[in-house]
Structure formats: C-alpha cells, structure tokens
PDB file of N, CA, C and O in Angstrom:
ATOM      1  N   MET A   1     -50.632 283.336 -82.858  1.00  0.00           N
ATOM      2  CA  MET A   1     -50.581 283.682 -81.931  1.00  0.00           C
ATOM      3  C   MET A   1     -49.187 284.213 -81.394  1.00  0.00           C
ATOM      4  O   MET A   1     -48.103 283.801 -81.806  1.00  0.00           O
ATOM      5  N   THR A   2     -49.370 285.249 -80.352  1.00  0.00           N
ATOM      6  CA  THR A   2     -48.360 285.550 -79.510  1.00  0.00           C
ATOM      7  C   THR A   2     -48.302 285.336 -78.360  1.00  0.00           C
ATOM      8  O   THR A   2     -49.527 285.318 -78.240  1.00  0.00           O
ATOM      9  N   LEU A   3     -47.846 285.087 -77.041  1.00  0.00           N
ATOM     10  CA  LEU A   3     -47.957 284.925 -76.072  1.00  0.00           C
ATOM     11  C   LEU A   3     -46.807 286.502 -75.083  1.00  0.00           C
ATOM     12  O   LEU A   3     -45.688 286.976 -74.884  1.00  0.00           O
ATOM     13  N   LEU A   4     -48.163 286.599 -74.842  1.00  0.00           N
ATOM     14  CA  LEU A   4     -47.131 288.056 -73.894  1.00  0.00           C
ATOM     15  C   LEU A   4     -47.217 287.864 -73.129  1.00  0.00           C
ATOM     16  O   LEU A   4     -48.126 287.068 -72.890  1.00  0.00           O
ATOM     17  N   ALA A   5     -46.103 288.549 -71.559  1.00  0.00           N
ATOM     18  CA  ALA A   5     -45.862 288.632 -70.244  1.00  0.00           C
ATOM     19  C   ALA A   5     -45.454 289.957 -70.438  1.00  0.00           C
ATOM     20  O   ALA A   5     -44.710 290.538 -71.228  1.00  0.00           O
ATOM     21  N   LEU A   6     -46.480 290.405 -69.050  1.00  0.00           N
ATOM     22  CA  LEU A   6     -46.209 291.570 -68.591  1.00  0.00           C
ATOM     23  C   LEU A   6     -46.336 291.482 -67.180  1.00  0.00           C
ATOM     24  O   LEU A   6     -47.398 291.033 -66.749  1.00  0.00           O
ATOM     25  N   GLY A   7     -44.935 292.028 -65.908  1.00  0.00           N
ATOM     26  CA  GLY A   7     -45.181 291.923 -64.871  1.00  0.00           C
ATOM     27  C   GLY A   7     -44.474 293.170 -64.150  1.00  0.00           C
ATOM     28  O   GLY A   7     -43.411 293.465 -64.696  1.00  0.00           O
ATOM     29  N   ILE A   8     -44.802 293.942 -63.091  1.00  0.00           N
ATOM     30  CA  ILE A   8     -43.650 294.254 -61.696  1.00  0.00           C
ATOM     31  C   ILE A   8     -44.004 293.520 -61.071  1.00  0.00           C
ATOM     32  O   ILE A   8     -44.927 292.707 -61.099  1.00  0.00           O
ATOM     33  N   ASN A   9     -42.706 293.956 -59.969  1.00  0.00           N
ATOM     34  CA  ASN A   9     -42.129 293.678 -59.117  1.00  0.00           C
ATOM     35  C   ASN A   9     -41.226 293.895 -57.779  1.00  0.00           C
ATOM     36  O   ASN A   9     -40.177 294.406 -58.171  1.00  0.00           O
ATOM     37  N   HIS A  10     -41.210 293.824 -57.191  1.00  0.00           N
ATOM     38  CA  HIS A  10     -40.413 294.628 -55.827  1.00  0.00           C
ATOM     39  C   HIS A  10     -38.996 294.947 -56.343  1.00  0.00           C
ATOM     40  O   HIS A  10     -38.522 295.944 -55.799  1.00  0.00           O
ATOM     41  N   LYS A  11     -38.180 294.341 -57.277  1.00  0.00           N
ATOM     42  CA  LYS A  11     -36.897 294.760 -57.622  1.00  0.00           C
ATOM     43  C   LYS A  11     -37.394 295.501 -59.515  1.00  0.00           C
ATOM     44  O   LYS A  11     -36.499 295.696 -60.338  1.00  0.00           O
ATOM     45  N   THR A  12     -38.167 295.652 -59.687  1.00  0.00           N
ATOM     46  CA  THR A  12     -38.699 296.510 -60.555  1.00  0.00           C
ATOM     47  C   THR A  12     -39.504 297.741 -60.344  1.00  0.00           C
ATOM     48  O   THR A  12     -39.378 298.542 -61.270  1.00  0.00           O
ATOM     49  N   ALA A  13     -40.240 298.090 -59.451  1.00  0.00           N
ATOM     50  CA  ALA A  13     -41.308 299.294 -58.926  1.00  0.00           C
ATOM     51  C   ALA A  13     -41.685 299.199 -57.420  1.00  0.00           C
ATOM     52  O   ALA A  13     -42.016 298.320 -56.624  1.00  0.00           O
ATOM     53  N   PRO A  14     -41.476 300.502 -57.427  1.00  0.00           N
ATOM     54  CA  PRO A  14     -41.440 301.055 -55.924  1.00  0.00           C
ATOM     55  C   PRO A  14     -42.973 300.673 -55.499  1.00  0.00           C
ATOM     56  O   PRO A  14     -43.942 300.930 -56.213  1.00  0.00           O
ATOM     57  N   VAL A  15     -43.041 300.081 -54.346  1.00  0.00           N
ATOM     58  CA  VAL A  15     -44.078 300.069 -53.460  1.00  0.00           C
ATOM     59  C   VAL A  15     -45.685 300.706 -53.498  1.00  0.00           C
ATOM     60  O   VAL A  15     -46.682 300.095 -53.114  1.00  0.00           O
ATOM     61  N   SER A  16     -45.656 302.129 -54.077  1.00  0.00           N
ATOM     62  CA  SER A  16     -46.887 303.040 -54.537  1.00  0.00           C
ATOM     63  C   SER A  16     -46.950 302.590 -56.037  1.00  0.00           C
ATOM     64  O   SER A  16     -48.041 302.708 -56.596  1.00  0.00           O
ATOM     65  N   LEU A  17     -46.112 302.191 -56.599  1.00  0.00           N
ATOM     66  CA  LEU A  17     -46.723 301.827 -58.495  1.00  0.00           C
ATOM     67  C   LEU A  17     -47.820 300.539 -57.824  1.00  0.00           C
ATOM     68  O   LEU A  17     -49.014 300.815 -57.707  1.00  0.00           O
ATOM     69  N   ARG A  18     -47.303 299.147 -57.410  1.00  0.00           N
ATOM     70  CA  ARG A  18     -47.240 298.071 -56.976  1.00  0.00           C
ATOM     71  C   ARG A  18     -48.607 298.012 -56.454  1.00  0.00           C
ATOM     72  O   ARG A  18     -49.454 297.160 -56.725  1.00  0.00           O
ATOM     73  N   GLU A  19     -48.769 299.448 -55.338  1.00  0.00           N
ATOM     74  CA  GLU A  19     -49.995 298.696 -54.780  1.00  0.00           C
ATOM     75  C   GLU A  19     -51.586 299.394 -55.555  1.00  0.00           C
ATOM     76  O   GLU A  19     -52.733 299.291 -55.121  1.00  0.00           O
ATOM     77  N   ARG A  20     -51.062 300.143 -56.904  1.00  0.00           N
ATOM     78  CA  ARG A  20     -51.653 300.828 -57.754  1.00  0.00           C
ATOM     79  C   ARG A  20     -52.245 299.499 -58.892  1.00  0.00           C
ATOM     80  O   ARG A  20     -53.221 299.731 -59.605  1.00  0.00           O
ATOM     81  N   VAL A  21     -51.592 298.247 -58.942  1.00  0.00           N
ATOM     82  CA  VAL A  21     -51.652 297.650 -59.740  1.00  0.00           C
ATOM     83  C   VAL A  21     -51.784 296.164 -58.906  1.00  0.00           C
ATOM     84  O   VAL A  21     -51.954 295.242 -59.702  1.00  0.00           O
ATOM     85  N   THR A  22     -51.741 295.696 -57.369  1.00  0.00           N
ATOM     86  CA  THR A  22     -52.331 294.769 -57.208  1.00  0.00           C
ATOM     87  C   THR A  22     -53.794 294.690 -56.825  1.00  0.00           C
ATOM     88  O   THR A  22     -54.453 295.554 -56.246  1.00  0.00           O
ATOM     89  N   PHE A  23     -54.299 293.151 -57.374  1.00  0.00           N
ATOM     90  CA  PHE A  23     -55.546 292.828 -57.414  1.00  0.00           C
ATOM     91  C   PHE A  23     -56.239 292.230 -56.151  1.00  0.00           C
ATOM     92  O   PHE A  23     -55.480 291.308 -55.852  1.00  0.00           O
ATOM     93  N   SER A  24     -57.027 292.236 -55.448  1.00  0.00           N
ATOM     94  CA  SER A  24     -57.734 292.194 -54.394  1.00  0.00           C
ATOM     95  C   SER A  24     -58.683 290.784 -55.112  1.00  0.00           C
ATOM     96  O   SER A  24     -59.221 290.774 -56.219  1.00  0.00           O
ATOM     97  N   PRO A  25     -58.663 289.615 -54.037  1.00  0.00           N
ATOM     98  CA  PRO A  25     -59.858 288.273 -54.855  1.00  0.00           C
ATOM     99  C   PRO A  25     -61.053 288.879 -55.591  1.00  0.00           C
ATOM    100  O   PRO A  25     -61.391 288.329 -56.639  1.00  0.00           O
ATOM    101  N   ASP A  26     -61.579 289.710 -55.261  1.00  0.00           N
ATOM    102  CA  ASP A  26     -62.468 290.648 -54.978  1.00  0.00           C
ATOM    103  C   ASP A  26     -62.638 291.184 -56.698  1.00  0.00           C
ATOM    104  O   ASP A  26     -63.659 291.369 -57.360  1.00  0.00           O
ATOM    105  N   THR A  27     -61.367 291.311 -57.015  1.00  0.00           N
ATOM    106  CA  THR A  27     -61.331 292.245 -58.321  1.00  0.00           C
ATOM    107  C   THR A  27     -60.816 291.408 -59.398  1.00  0.00           C
ATOM    108  O   THR A  27     -61.162 291.363 -60.579  1.00  0.00           O
ATOM    109  N   LEU A  28     -59.731 290.613 -58.630  1.00  0.00           N
ATOM    110  CA  LEU A  28     -59.260 289.628 -60.209  1.00  0.00           C
ATOM    111  C   LEU A  28     -60.012 289.572 -61.272  1.00  0.00           C
ATOM    112  O   LEU A  28     -59.680 290.008 -62.374  1.00  0.00           O
ATOM    113  N   ASP A  29     -61.642 288.740 -60.860  1.00  0.00           N
ATOM    114  CA  ASP A  29     -62.116 288.189 -61.633  1.00  0.00           C
ATOM    115  C   ASP A  29     -62.146 289.424 -62.891  1.00  0.00           C
ATOM    116  O   ASP A  29     -61.848 289.464 -64.085  1.00  0.00           O
ATOM    117  N   GLN A  30     -62.745 290.482 -61.757  1.00  0.00           N
ATOM    118  CA  GLN A  30     -62.699 291.610 -62.578  1.00  0.00           C
ATOM    119  C   GLN A  30     -62.024 292.385 -63.998  1.00  0.00           C
ATOM    120  O   GLN A  30     -62.373 293.138 -64.908  1.00  0.00           O
ATOM    121  N   ALA A  31     -60.930 291.711 -63.549  1.00  0.00           N
ATOM    122  CA  ALA A  31     -59.929 292.348 -64.374  1.00  0.00           C
ATOM    123  C   ALA A  31     -59.440 291.316 -64.949  1.00  0.00           C
ATOM    124  O   ALA A  31     -58.717 291.643 -65.890  1.00  0.00           O
ATOM    125  N   LEU A  32     -59.514 290.289 -64.803  1.00  0.00           N
ATOM    126  CA  LEU A  32     -59.127 288.874 -66.206  1.00  0.00           C
ATOM    127  C   LEU A  32     -60.768 289.377 -66.795  1.00  0.00           C
ATOM    128  O   LEU A  32     -60.737 290.028 -67.840  1.00  0.00           O
ATOM    129  N   ASP A  33     -61.632 289.212 -66.418  1.00  0.00           N
ATOM    130  CA  ASP A  33     -62.843 289.882 -67.316  1.00  0.00           C
ATOM    131  C   ASP A  33     -62.563 290.706 -68.504  1.00  0.00           C
ATOM    132  O   ASP A  33     -62.790 290.315 -69.649  1.00  0.00           O
ATOM    133  N   SER A  34     -61.986 292.037 -68.159  1.00  0.00           N
ATOM    134  CA  SER A  34     -61.929 293.096 -68.758  1.00  0.00           C
ATOM    135  C   SER A  34     -60.947 292.876 -69.528  1.00  0.00           C
ATOM    136  O   SER A  34     -61.114 293.373 -70.642  1.00  0.00           O
ATOM    137  N   LEU A  35     -59.407 292.003 -69.309  1.00  0.00           N
ATOM    138  CA  LEU A  35     -58.992 291.725 -70.247  1.00  0.00           C
ATOM    139  C   LEU A  35     -59.490 290.587 -71.335  1.00  0.00           C
ATOM    140  O   LEU A  35     -59.509 290.821 -72.543  1.00  0.00           O
ATOM    141  N   LEU A  36     -59.697 289.933 -71.037  1.00  0.00           N
ATOM    142  CA  LEU A  36     -60.036 289.120 -72.046  1.00  0.00           C
ATOM    143  C   LEU A  36     -61.688 289.510 -73.249  1.00  0.00           C
ATOM    144  O   LEU A  36     -62.041 289.109 -74.358  1.00  0.00           O
ATOM    145  N   ALA A  37     -62.296 290.519 -72.167  1.00  0.00           N
ATOM    146  CA  ALA A  37     -63.394 291.084 -73.186  1.00  0.00           C
ATOM    147  C   ALA A  37     -62.437 292.108 -74.341  1.00  0.00           C
ATOM    148  O   ALA A  37     -63.238 292.834 -74.929  1.00  0.00           O
ATOM    149  N   GLN A  38     -61.330 292.306 -74.709  1.00  0.00           N
ATOM    150  CA  GLN A  38     -60.370 292.829 -75.905  1.00  0.00           C
ATOM    151  C   GLN A  38     -60.509 292.317 -76.653  1.00  0.00           C
ATOM    152  O   GLN A  38     -60.278 291.119 -76.485  1.00  0.00           O
ATOM    153  N   PRO A  39     -61.016 292.777 -78.159  1.00  0.00           N
ATOM    154  CA  PRO A  39     -61.086 291.022 -79.174  1.00  0.00           C
ATOM    155  C   PRO A  39     -59.293 291.251 -79.311  1.00  0.00           C
ATOM    156  O   PRO A  39     -58.868 290.100 -79.411  1.00  0.00           O
ATOM    157  N   MET A  40     -58.460 291.924 -79.343  1.00  0.00           N
ATOM    158  CA  MET A  40     -57.147 290.915 -79.603  1.00  0.00           C
ATOM    159  C   MET A  40     -56.407 290.118 -78.472  1.00  0.00           C
ATOM    160  O   MET A  40     -55.244 289.715 -78.467  1.00  0.00           O
ATOM    161  N   VAL A  41     -57.448 289.984 -77.449  1.00  0.00           N
ATOM    162  CA  VAL A  41     -56.875 288.685 -75.985  1.00  0.00           C
ATOM    163  C   VAL A  41     -57.906 287.677 -76.642  1.00  0.00           C
ATOM    164  O   VAL A  41     -59.073 287.980 -76.892  1.00  0.00           O
ATOM    165  N   GLN A  42     -57.202 286.159 -76.949  1.00  0.00           N
ATOM    166  CA  GLN A  42     -57.768 285.406 -76.787  1.00  0.00           C
ATOM    167  C   GLN A  42     -57.920 284.456 -75.732  1.00  0.00           C
ATOM    168  O   GLN A  42     -58.825 283.638 -75.570  1.00  0.00           O
ATOM    169  N   GLY A  43     -56.826 284.695 -74.982  1.00  0.00           N
ATOM    170  CA  GLY A  43     -57.129 284.285 -73.614  1.00  0.00           C
ATOM    171  C   GLY A  43     -56.180 284.858 -72.581  1.00  0.00           C
ATOM    172  O   GLY A  43     -55.642 285.900 -72.953  1.00  0.00           O
ATOM    173  N   GLY A  44     -55.789 284.360 -71.177  1.00  0.00           N
ATOM    174  CA  GLY A  44     -55.135 285.244 -69.873  1.00  0.00           C
ATOM    175  C   GLY A  44     -55.110 284.659 -69.073  1.00  0.00           C
ATOM    176  O   GLY A  44     -56.007 283.858 -68.812  1.00  0.00           O
ATOM    177  N   VAL A  45     -53.731 284.888 -68.140  1.00  0.00           N
ATOM    178  CA  VAL A  45     -54.195 284.237 -66.719  1.00  0.00           C
ATOM    179  C   VAL A  45     -53.676 285.844 -65.734  1.00  0.00           C
ATOM    180  O   VAL A  45     -52.976 286.626 -66.378  1.00  0.00           O
ATOM    181  N   VAL A  46     -53.939 286.143 -64.646  1.00  0.00           N
ATOM    182  CA  VAL A  46     -53.606 287.735 -63.760  1.00  0.00           C
ATOM    183  C   VAL A  46     -52.785 286.517 -62.567  1.00  0.00           C
ATOM    184  O   VAL A  46     -53.022 285.310 -62.627  1.00  0.00           O
ATOM    185  N   LEU A  47     -52.078 286.976 -61.816  1.00  0.00           N
ATOM    186  CA  LEU A  47     -51.104 286.197 -60.766  1.00  0.00           C
ATOM    187  C   LEU A  47     -50.853 287.411 -60.088  1.00  0.00           C
ATOM    188  O   LEU A  47     -50.137 288.326 -60.494  1.00  0.00           O
ATOM    189  N   SER A  48     -51.236 287.381 -59.451  1.00  0.00           N
ATOM    190  CA  SER A  48     -51.227 289.042 -58.497  1.00  0.00           C
ATOM    191  C   SER A  48     -51.299 288.693 -56.768  1.00  0.00           C
ATOM    192  O   SER A  48     -52.265 288.189 -56.195  1.00  0.00           O
ATOM    193  N   THR A  49     -50.082 289.085 -56.180  1.00  0.00           N
ATOM    194  CA  THR A  49     -49.507 288.872 -54.530  1.00  0.00           C
ATOM    195  C   THR A  49     -49.403 289.830 -54.412  1.00  0.00           C
ATOM    196  O   THR A  49     -49.956 290.695 -55.091  1.00  0.00           O
ATOM    197  N   CYS A  50     -48.244 290.085 -53.012  1.00  0.00           N
ATOM    198  CA  CYS A  50     -48.096 291.005 -52.644  1.00  0.00           C
ATOM    199  C   CYS A  50     -47.266 292.006 -52.853  1.00  0.00           C
ATOM    200  O   CYS A  50     -47.265 293.199 -52.551  1.00  0.00           O
ATOM    201  N   ASN A  51     -46.327 291.065 -53.616  1.00  0.00           N
ATOM    202  CA  ASN A  51     -44.636 291.555 -54.445  1.00  0.00           C
ATOM    203  C   ASN A  51     -45.053 291.981 -55.734  1.00  0.00           C
ATOM    204  O   ASN A  51     -44.481 292.958 -56.220  1.00  0.00           O
ATOM    205  N   ARG A  52     -45.770 291.528 -56.239  1.00  0.00           N
ATOM    206  CA  ARG A  52     -45.673 291.082 -57.918  1.00  0.00           C
ATOM    207  C   ARG A  52     -47.067 291.310 -58.552  1.00  0.00           C
ATOM    208  O   ARG A  52     -48.040 291.378 -57.800  1.00  0.00           O
ATOM    209  N   THR A  53     -47.170 291.390 -59.441  1.00  0.00           N
ATOM    210  CA  THR A  53     -48.345 291.501 -60.902  1.00  0.00           C
ATOM    211  C   THR A  53     -48.189 290.847 -61.614  1.00  0.00           C
ATOM    212  O   THR A  53     -46.974 290.652 -61.582  1.00  0.00           O
ATOM    213  N   GLU A  54     -48.687 290.149 -62.512  1.00  0.00           N
ATOM    214  CA  GLU A  54     -47.679 289.756 -63.185  1.00  0.00           C
ATOM    215  C   GLU A  54     -48.907 288.953 -64.585  1.00  0.00           C
ATOM    216  O   GLU A  54     -49.189 287.762 -64.460  1.00  0.00           O
ATOM    217  N   LEU A  55     -49.555 289.846 -65.909  1.00  0.00           N
ATOM    218  CA  LEU A  55     -50.271 289.446 -66.656  1.00  0.00           C
ATOM    219  C   LEU A  55     -50.060 288.755 -67.941  1.00  0.00           C
ATOM    220  O   LEU A  55     -49.593 289.528 -68.777  1.00  0.00           O
ATOM    221  N   TYR A  56     -50.194 287.900 -68.252  1.00  0.00           N
ATOM    222  CA  TYR A  56     -49.881 286.737 -69.103  1.00  0.00           C
ATOM    223  C   TYR A  56     -51.144 286.381 -70.493  1.00  0.00           C
ATOM    224  O   TYR A  56     -52.227 285.816 -70.336  1.00  0.00           O
ATOM    225  N   LEU A  57     -50.652 286.840 -71.608  1.00  0.00           N
ATOM    226  CA  LEU A  57     -52.128 286.931 -72.113  1.00  0.00           C
ATOM    227  C   LEU A  57     -51.719 286.284 -73.795  1.00  0.00           C
ATOM    228  O   LEU A  57     -50.623 286.708 -74.160  1.00  0.00           O
ATOM    229  N   SER A  58     -52.395 285.380 -74.804  1.00  0.00           N
ATOM    230  CA  SER A  58     -52.349 285.007 -75.953  1.00  0.00           C
ATOM    231  C   SER A  58     -52.973 285.983 -76.505  1.00  0.00           C
ATOM    232  O   SER A  58     -54.056 286.273 -75.996  1.00  0.00           O
ATOM    233  N   VAL A  59     -52.579 286.660 -77.505  1.00  0.00           N
ATOM    234  CA  VAL A  59     -52.853 287.832 -78.369  1.00  0.00           C
ATOM    235  C   VAL A  59     -52.915 287.377 -79.670  1.00  0.00           C
ATOM    236  O   VAL A  59     -52.170 286.477 -80.058  1.00  0.00           O
ATOM    237  N   GLU A  60     -54.051 288.122 -80.662  1.00  0.00           N
ATOM    238  CA  GLU A  60     -53.794 287.294 -81.945  1.00  0.00           C
ATOM    239  C   GLU A  60     -53.327 288.179 -83.138  1.00  0.00           C
ATOM    240  O   GLU A  60     -53.511 287.917 -84.326  1.00  0.00           O
ATOM    241  N   GLU A  61     -52.581 289.466 -82.537  1.00  0.00           N
ATOM    242  CA  GLU A  61     -52.138 289.978 -83.695  1.00  0.00           C
ATOM    243  C   GLU A  61     -50.624 290.633 -82.774  1.00  0.00           C
ATOM    244  O   GLU A  61     -50.606 290.919 -81.576  1.00  0.00           O
ATOM    245  N   GLN A  62     -49.456 290.742 -83.753  1.00  0.00           N
ATOM    246  CA  GLN A  62     -48.648 291.327 -82.981  1.00  0.00           C
ATOM    247  C   GLN A  62     -48.418 292.382 -83.456  1.00  0.00           C
ATOM    248  O   GLN A  62     -47.585 293.021 -82.813  1.00  0.00           O
ATOM    249  N   ASP A  63     -48.874 292.949 -84.485  1.00  0.00           N
ATOM    250  CA  ASP A  63     -49.026 294.244 -85.156  1.00  0.00           C
ATOM    251  C   ASP A  63     -49.328 295.441 -84.350  1.00  0.00           C
ATOM    252  O   ASP A  63     -50.281 295.311 -83.581  1.00  0.00           O
ATOM    253  N   ASN A  64     -48.653 296.711 -84.360  1.00  0.00           N
ATOM    254  CA  ASN A  64     -49.395 297.025 -82.770  1.00  0.00           C
ATOM    255  C   ASN A  64     -50.015 296.994 -81.604  1.00  0.00           C
ATOM    256  O   ASN A  64     -51.029 297.411 -81.045  1.00  0.00           O
ATOM    257  N   LEU A  65     -48.550 296.018 -81.324  1.00  0.00           N
ATOM    258  CA  LEU A  65     -48.812 295.434 -80.359  1.00  0.00           C
ATOM    259  C   LEU A  65     -48.882 296.006 -78.747  1.00  0.00           C
ATOM    260  O   LEU A  65     -49.427 295.589 -77.725  1.00  0.00           O
ATOM    261  N   ALA A  66     -47.809 297.498 -79.168  1.00  0.00           N
ATOM    262  CA  ALA A  66     -47.391 298.024 -78.415  1.00  0.00           C
ATOM    263  C   ALA A  66     -48.267 299.511 -78.026  1.00  0.00           C
ATOM    264  O   ALA A  66     -48.289 300.330 -77.107  1.00  0.00           O
ATOM    265  N   ARG A  67     -48.832 299.321 -79.113  1.00  0.00           N
ATOM    266  CA  ARG A  67     -50.220 300.895 -79.225  1.00  0.00           C
ATOM    267  C   ARG A  67     -51.452 299.880 -78.906  1.00  0.00           C
ATOM    268  O   ARG A  67     -52.444 300.609 -78.888  1.00  0.00           O
ATOM    269  N   SER A  68     -51.796 298.744 -78.684  1.00  0.00           N
ATOM    270  CA  SER A  68     -52.769 297.949 -77.916  1.00  0.00           C
ATOM    271  C   SER A  68     -52.312 297.674 -76.665  1.00  0.00           C
ATOM    272  O   SER A  68     -53.121 298.131 -75.857  1.00  0.00           O
ATOM    273  N   VAL A  69     -51.384 297.134 -76.115  1.00  0.00           N
ATOM    274  CA  VAL A  69     -51.287 296.891 -74.706  1.00  0.00           C
ATOM    275  C   VAL A  69     -51.483 298.271 -73.586  1.00  0.00           C
ATOM    276  O   VAL A  69     -51.842 297.891 -72.472  1.00  0.00           O
ATOM    277  N   ASP A  70     -51.402 298.957 -73.645  1.00  0.00           N
ATOM    278  CA  ASP A  70     -50.884 300.768 -73.169  1.00  0.00           C
ATOM    279  C   ASP A  70     -52.546 300.995 -72.622  1.00  0.00           C
ATOM    280  O   ASP A  70     -52.886 301.342 -71.491  1.00  0.00           O
ATOM    281  N   PRO A  71     -53.439 300.684 -73.791  1.00  0.00           N
ATOM    282  CA  PRO A  71     -55.197 301.300 -73.407  1.00  0.00           C
ATOM    283  C   PRO A  71     -55.954 299.834 -72.459  1.00  0.00           C
ATOM    284  O   PRO A  71     -56.611 299.729 -71.424  1.00  0.00           O
ATOM    285  N   LEU A  72     -55.352 298.766 -73.620  1.00  0.00           N
ATOM    286  CA  LEU A  72     -55.432 297.962 -72.061  1.00  0.00           C
ATOM    287  C   LEU A  72     -54.938 297.401 -70.964  1.00  0.00           C
ATOM    288  O   LEU A  72     -55.531 296.355 -70.702  1.00  0.00           O
ATOM    289  N   VAL A  73     -54.351 297.589 -70.445  1.00  0.00           N
ATOM    290  CA  VAL A  73     -53.849 298.045 -69.399  1.00  0.00           C
ATOM    291  C   VAL A  73     -54.425 299.282 -68.577  1.00  0.00           C
ATOM    292  O   VAL A  73     -54.382 299.405 -67.353  1.00  0.00           O
ATOM    293  N   MET A  74     -54.809 299.905 -69.218  1.00  0.00           N
ATOM    294  CA  MET A  74     -54.759 301.684 -68.492  1.00  0.00           C
ATOM    295  C   MET A  74     -56.542 300.951 -67.786  1.00  0.00           C
ATOM    296  O   MET A  74     -56.935 300.902 -66.620  1.00  0.00           O
ATOM    297  N   ARG A  75     -57.218 300.504 -69.051  1.00  0.00           N
ATOM    298  CA  ARG A  75     -58.753 300.118 -68.051  1.00  0.00           C
ATOM    299  C   ARG A  75     -58.796 298.746 -67.458  1.00  0.00           C
ATOM    300  O   ARG A  75     -59.742 297.963 -67.549  1.00  0.00           O
ATOM    301  N   LEU A  76     -57.455 298.509 -66.726  1.00  0.00           N
ATOM    302  CA  LEU A  76     -57.795 297.208 -65.446  1.00  0.00           C
ATOM    303  C   LEU A  76     -58.297 298.148 -64.026  1.00  0.00           C
ATOM    304  O   LEU A  76     -57.717 299.152 -63.611  1.00  0.00           O
ATOM    305  N   PRO A  77     -59.385 297.588 -63.503  1.00  0.00           N
ATOM    306  CA  PRO A  77     -59.763 298.214 -62.225  1.00  0.00           C
ATOM    307  C   PRO A  77     -58.232 298.526 -61.174  1.00  0.00           C
ATOM    308  O   PRO A  77     -58.340 299.046 -60.063  1.00  0.00           O
TER     309      PRO A  77
END
C-alpha cells in the first residue's frame, strides 16, 4: 500500500486554478466516489476549502503511479 497526497493551495497555484478544483458540498461526494471507483484506489479523503484542495489516497500499486494519477485527477468533476 502506498499513501499518496496531492494538493494545491494559495502558495502553489493561482486563484484561477484553485477555483477549478474546489469542491462544493454538493460535488464533494461525487468527487470522492469517482476516486474510489478507480481500481488502484483503496481509500481516500478529499479536503477542499476556499484556499486549498488536497487529495489523500491509499493506492495498491506504486508501479506506474504517475501515469495513473493524471487521468484519475482529470476525471474529477
């Protein structure tokens, strides 16, 4: 098992990017369900505030992880 943390905040990304990956209470469950539906993801948490968005994921395989994460994140609503 590998623990993966991905995130952006006011120090690492402009507001235009942060607005695109901020989840409202209405979309948060859908985003988490989308992550958990991926075969490589065993568990996860989405933390989304006005100035940061973070994903904490437990993933099964570390091989090719970078290639797998990009499409996974791009599928989020």
